[in-house]
N, C-alpha and C positions, 0 to 999 in steps of 0.2 A: 501629513503632506501639505504639498505646495499647490498652487493656481496662478494663475496668471487673469489679473480683472483690468477691465479695458475701459475706461472713462470715455463714451460715446458723446458725452457734450463738449469734447476737445476734438472729435474730428470733424479735418477738412479734406484731407487730401485720401481716400483709402489707399486708392492705388498704389501710392507712394507706401503706405504703411505695410500692404499684402508684400511687394518686391523685401521686405526687411529681412525677413524668415527664409533659410535657405532649404526649411525641410517643408514646407508650402503648407504649415500649419495657420497660417492666417488667411480668415475668409470676409468677404465683402458678399450682402445678399438681403436684400430685402433692406436697406439702408441699415443694414447692423453689422459692425465687427464682430465677428469670432473666432475661436482660436477651435482648433479640431482637435484629433487624437494621434494627429503626424505630431504633436508639441513635444519637443525631447527636451522641455525646463530648461534648456539652455542658459536662458535670459537674454539675449542679442537682443530680443525685439523691446527689453527693459532696457537694455545699455546703449542702443539705436534711435532708439524712435523719439521722438517729441515727449519733451519732459512733463510728465501728469496721466500722459494718456496711456501706458502700461505698467503694471504694478503686481510685482510678486506678493502675493500673500501667503503666509505660513497658515495652516487652517489649525485650530486648536485641537487636537485631539485630547477625550475624557480618560482621565487615569482610574484604573482600577488598582485599590487594594489587593495585591496578590497577598497578602499575607492572612486574610482573609478566606483563602481556597487551599486546601491543602490535602494531599493526599494524590495517590495514583492506582489508577480505577481498571481493571479488566473486565469486561462483560464475557461472560460465560456462555459460552457457543454451546446449546446442545439441542438432541431431538430425544424427548420423552426422557433423561436423564441421562444418554448418552452424552458425555463431553467432548464436544471435536476438537482434536488434538492441537489448534492452532491456539485454543485458550492457555495451556499450558505453557507454550513457546513466548505467548503477552507474559504471562507470569513471570519469565525468566527475562525478559526484558525487564519489565516493569521494576522487578527486585534491584536491576543495574542500575536504573535510571531513579531507584528512590533512594540508593547508598548514597548518589551525588548530592542529594538534596536534604536528607534525613527527614524523609516522608514514610508514612506506613504505605503499604500495599493493600488495597479493597477487593476485593471481586464483586462482582452485582449477578446474583442466581437467582432468575426469576422461573418458575414452574410448578408444578403440581407433583408431590411425595419425589421431593429431592433429598428431604432433610440429609437422607443418608450418605446419600452422593456428595453434599456438601462439603461436609466431613473430611472426604478426600482430597479435597481442594487443600486445607490446611497442611498437609504433608506436603506441600511443596513451598512452604515459607511464608504464605500468604499471611497479614497481620489481622484481617480482619473478613468474614465472609458474610455480605449483608443480602437476607434469604426473603423473597416472598417468593412465597409456598400458599397456594389459591387453586380451586378447581376451576378456577375460570382462566386460567395461565396453563391449563393439561394442554394446548397445542397453543401455537403460534400464528397468534393475529396482532394487527400492528397497532390497533388503539393500546387495549390493555397495557401488552408492552411500553408503547410508548408513554401510558400514565405512570409504568413504573419505574423508568428510569427519570422523568420528571421529579417525581416523588423523593428520590433519593438524591439526586444533584441537589433538590432546593434545601434536603431537609440535611447533607452530609458536604456539600459544597468541595468535592475533589479538583485538585487543579487540571489533573489529566487523565483522560479516558479512552485506554485502548479496545478496539474492536477487530475481529476477526472479517477480511474480505472475504466473507462468506455471503449464502444469497440471504440470511435473512442477516447478516450483518451489513450488508450492504443495501437493504430495504430500511434499518432500524437506525444507525447512526446518521447518515443526512437527514431526518425528520426530528430528531431530537436537536441535534446542532440547529437548526433552524428555525425550532421555537425557543431556542434560547441566545440565538441572533449571536452565535460563534460561529468560528472558523470548523473547515474539517478538509483535510488533507485525505485523499484516498490512495490505497498500494502503495505506501512509504517501505522504502528500502531499508532504510537508516533513521531511528534516531538518536537523539542525543539532547540533554538538558543543561541549560545557564544556573547558575547560582541564584538568577532571581525566577526561577521556576519556570522560565521560557523553554519552550518545547521545540527543541530545531529538529522539524518534519521532511525529511528528503526523500525526493523520487524523482525518475526520470519525467523530462516533459517536453512537449513539443516534437512526438515520437518519438522520443528516446534522443533526438539530438544533444541536449543538456540536462543535467541532475540538477532540479530547481530545489531551493532550502528556502522553507517556508516558516513563518513565524508567525504567531498569534498573540501578539504582546498585551493588546488593550482589551481582550476577551477572557473570561472564561465559564465553562471548562476548554479545554483545548483537548479538540475532536482529534485520531487518528485512526485508520482503516489501516494491515496489516496481513497481505497474504499469509498461507499456509506455508511451511517450509523456508521462511524467510529468516527466523530467529532459532534460540534454541532451546529446548524445555528444560527447567534446574534437576537438579538431581535430590529427591525426596530427602528429607529428613529425620530422623530419629525420634525425635521429640520434640513435637507441635508445639505451640505458643502462642496461636492463634484462636479465635472465637468467633463462634459464630451468632448474627444479631438477626434475631425475626422481625419482619417487618410485615404492616399491614396495609391493604388500603381497602374504601369504601366497595361497596358492592357497585355503587352509582360510575365510581372512577374507571370499574372494570369492565364496564360496557362495549358491546362491539358490534356494530353494522357484518358482522363477517359470522356465517355459519360452517365453522367445519364439518364436511357431512361423512366425509371418510379419509385416509391417509393410504397411501402405495409406496410400497417402498419400490427406492430404483434398485432395478438389477445390480448386483455387483460385479464389477467389471473390476479387472486386473489396473492398479494408474501407476503412470507413469513418477506421481507424486509419492509413490511406498516404494518405488521400484531401486534397491542396490547400485545396480549396472545400468547403465545408460548409453547406450550407441546414438548418435545424433546425426541423422541424415542431413544434410545439409541442402544448398542450392545446387548444387554440381549435380545430385542424383537427380536425373530428367525422366526416366521409368520403373518400371514396376521389376523388370531384370535387374538395375542394380538397384533398387530397394532390396531385391532377395538377396543381395551379396551383402549389405548391413545388415539384414535380418538376422542371416546364419554365422555369422560375428556374434550376434546379441545373443542366439541362442546357445553357443559353443562357453558364452560368458556367463552365462545361466541369467543374462539382463534381458531388457526390452529396448523395444527401438521408440526414439524419438524423432520430431521432426522441426525443423522450422517453419516458417511463413510459407515461405513458397511451393514449399510441397503439399500444403493445406489448400492452397489458392490452383494447383494445376489439377487436383482430383486423386493425388497420391496415397493422403492418410485422411484417416481421421481427425477431427480437430482436437480433440482429447488427448492426442500425442504431443502438441505442438508447445514447445517450450518459450518463456520471453514475455512481454507486458502484456498480449493480447490472448496468451497461454497460459501456461501452468507454471509455478513457483518450484523448481526442484533442490533437493540436496542429496543426492548421492554418495555413496563410497568411493565408486569410481565413473568418471562420466568421458567417454572417448566424441570428438567432434569429428565426423567426416567431410569435408567439403564445405565447410562451414567459417564465413568469412570472421565472424564475432560483431557484429551490429549492436550499440550499445542496448536496445530492444532485447535482442535476445541474451547479452549476458546478464541482465538484470533478472532473468529466471533462473539462472545456474552458478554465479561464479562462488556460492558458497558450497559446492561440493568440496569433500575430503581431498580429491586428487582427478583433474583435470588433463587428458590427453586432447592436444590437437593436432589433426592430420589435414593439410595446406599446403598446394604447391606453389603456394605466394609465399615469400620468405617476410613479405611485410604487412602481413592480416593481420588485423588487431587481436583476432583470437591469441594472437602468440603471446601479447601480454597478459593475459591472466594464467595461462596455459604452465601447468608445472613442467611438464613435458610436451615438446615439440617434436613431430617428424613432417619434415618440409620434402616434399614429393606429392607424387600421381597416388589419389585415393583409390583408383583402379587398379594399381600395380602391388599397394602396399596392403589393403584390405584382403585379397585372397591369399597373399604371401603371409600375414598373420593369421588368416583361417587354415592354411596349412598345413601350420607350424602348432598349433590351438591342435587339430585335430592326429597329428601324430602325438603331441605329450598326450590325448585321452586314451593311446592305443598303446601304451607303453603298459 
């Protein structure tokens, strides 16, 4: 990176120097000239300022030996051995990335009495599962699980680590990344890797207005978290060739100031993440009667109703039904949007659906750019007609 260095000893007329910058990035305060955050690194001050006052200096970045870091690791997210499906999706992505750079695929699995479950991971084509099986890892507690992660990285130096964006993953990944002074990109929607093993981490940023491409070229390991339903799980293989590697940590390393008194299972509810058919109500839906119209269509198709953010803010729907950056990521077989404009914040949570049908009276709505089928028209005319047609089919 570069920065502008100012020689304070040569300054004679600061007012004239301040006027050089068209972005207002030069300030003079307490007899000190400085560059503020508005600087665009255009070097206009260097070119137009008096000689010697402004200098552009390239900062030397310490280069790491990337060849010392090898392998793509997936953290196995689980509850008492019940593996979260996002783990399998990340294994699929890890295998795809590893094939490009000829790296092995690892799994990091920590818990208690999980050896039998660990064997099942090998069926997805994992090269090696590093197994930390200890009674102190029975329940998730941040200190011992961080210690496990730290021990694994120190001993095996993986180049890339993928973690699911679950409650556990969002707690654990940043803590470990901070401990190693490396980068972490949360909720990635696209991942790719270059020949030099630099991970391209792509996610919506600035409220979804841009797609940020993030790299960590001078630090290892590279951390990324990914939501459930963003990628696809790989097919099982009939003859796994991977192996299990037991690992151990001292009792002192696994100590925690947290005591788990009891576990209370959440009430199981039907989730839009698992639905094969979703009918999405957009901001065109203004009241409960109109939402009931969408619900009726969903019922006839054997699906669920999902919503966009305006319906959450108006109190018409539960937040668990929201699709998008601030909601859930879904990948149904069929998704029908009703009065949804298609802002990138929403699209980031549903563009992997097998078939997308969009209904909107605005023929220029962005949703039509990703829809497989588009219907231009008023949802309050089209949805009742679709519902009536489906009811007639059911009666036959």
